[in-house]
N, C-alpha and C positions, 0 to 999 in steps of 0.2 A: 195374596189371596186372589183367586180367580173371580173377581167382581167386575164383569165387563161393563164398558162405559163408552161414552162419546164426549169429546170436547168440541164444541161448536163456537166459531167466531164469525160474526156477521157484521157487514157494513154495506151501506147503499142498497139495502133491501134484499140482499142475498148472502148466503153463507159462503165465506171464503175458505173456511176450514171446517171439516167434520172428521175429526181424528178418532178412529177406533182404538180402543185399548183393552187388553185382556185382563188387566190386573188393577186392584186397589181403587175401585171407582168411588168408594164411600167418602164422606166429608173430610176425614183426617188422612185420606190418601190423595187421590187426584184433585179433590176439591181444595184441599189445603195447598197443594202444589200450584194450582191455578191462582188461588188467592194471593199467595206470596209473590208470584211473578207479576200479577196485575198491580199489586200495591206499590212496587218499586219501579215499574217500567211501563205504566199505562200509556204515556204519550208516545213512547218508542214503538210499542205494539200497534197502536192506532196508525201511526205514520208508515210502518213497515208492512202492514197487512196486505198492501197492494202487491207485494212480492210473491204472494201465494198464487199458484196456478195448479190446475188439475193435471195429474200425470197421465200420459197415454200408455196403452199396453206395450207399445214399442219401447218407450222409455223404461218401463218396468223391466222388460227383458234385457235392455242394455245394462241396467244396474246389476241384475243377476249374473250377467256375463262378466262384468267387472269384478264381482265378488269371487267368481271362479278363478279369474286371472290372478287376483290377489293371493289366492290359496295355491296357485300353480296346479289347478285341476282342470280337466277337460270339460268343456261345456257340452251337455248332452240334451239340452232342451228343458223347458219349463215342466213338461209332463212327467219327468223322471225323478222328481223330488230332489232334495238337497242334503248334503252332509252337514253335520254340526259345524265344522270349520267354516263352511261357506256361509252359514247363517250368522256366525260371529263376524265374519268379514263384512257381510251386508250391514250388520248393526254398526260396525265401526265406520264404514264408508257413508252410509245413508241412514242415520239413526231415526229419521222421521218415517222410514218405511217399516220400522220394527214395531211389533204389536205391544210392546211395553212402553212405548214413547208417551202416549197419552197427553196429559196437560203440559208435558215438557215441550210440546209443539209451540207453546208460547215462547219458550226460551229459544227455539229455532227461529221464530219470527224476530225476536229481539236481536239476535246475533247475525241476521241475514245481511248479506252485502249484494245479493242478486236474487234471481228467481228461486223459489222454493217449490218443488214439485211434490204434490201430496195426493193421496188417494181420497176420493170422496166417499166417506162412510155413512152418509146421511140416511140411507135406507135402513140401517141398523136401528134407528130410532123407533121403527115400527115393531121391532121384536121385543114385546114386553115380557117374554119368557127369559131371554138372556141379557137384554140391555137393562142393567140394574140402576144405572145413574146416567144422567145427561147434565153436563155443565155448559151453560151458554154465556158467552161474552157478547153482548149486543151493543155495538157502538152507535146504532141508530137511536135506540131508546136509552142508551147509556146505563144499562143495568147488567148485573152479574146474577145469574139464576142457577138453581139446582133443582132437578126433577127426578122423580123415581116412578116406577110402574105403579099405577093406581091399585092394582090387585095385591101388591105387596106393601102397601102404604104403612110405613112404620114411624113416620114423623108427622107432626102437625102441619097441615096445608096452610099456605099463605092465602090471604083473602083474594088478591088479584091473580087469577089463573092464566092470564094472557101471556103468550110467548110466541116466538118465531115459529114454533112447531105448528101453530094453528094455521099458518099460511101454506103449509106443504100438502100436496096431494097424496098423503099417506094416512093410514089408519093407526094413529098414534094414541095410546092410552097411558098418558103420563100425568102425574100431579106435581105441581110446583110446591116445593117445601122450603125454598129459600129464594130471597131476592133482596138485593141492595143496589144502591146507586154506585156506578163506577167512580163517581166523584166524591163518594162518602163511604168508602169501604170500611169494614170493622177495623178498629185501631190495632188490635192484636190478634194473633192466632186463636187465643183462648176465646176472645169475643166472637170470632168467626164461628168456631165450633159450637159455642153455646147458642148460636142462632138456630140450631137444629134441635127441635123439641120432640123427644120421643113420645109416642102415644103409649098410654098405660095398657 
């Protein structure tokens, strides 16, 4: 389902990951994916997050060129759009560039053996019309958080509304509906999902 979202990972006072995703932003979608990856790989993620770097426009173009070569197609420039086969090649070669990758960026971090080049989607957090969920992994405060647009609030808000988003120079109107310690994550998927209390 087209429930757009962000997965944010931060450490040392700044976000290292702000991964845009087109699909399944809700708790039993990207939220659950993030929870499961955090639960089994927390130390590896924290250790490997330093591999994440922001990709340049030149590097983005290099990747699209590589996808064209993979399909044996002629490169005609970024402005001309791309055929389906090229998009699939891009997904296979550089899954972290694909709009469905979402919280699977955590898996990319877990399995990284070198630099991971990512697009910085943090500005999307300001779009409270289309950004329907934000998942934050905060290694500084050691919390995992879930936020939704305030105007579409469908879950009970948590008492403490502080988050990394407060530090950004953006007009963000999000309400935190989930928070737990990274060192005391819910024991099961069911317990995680039951943490989200729908408003009547």
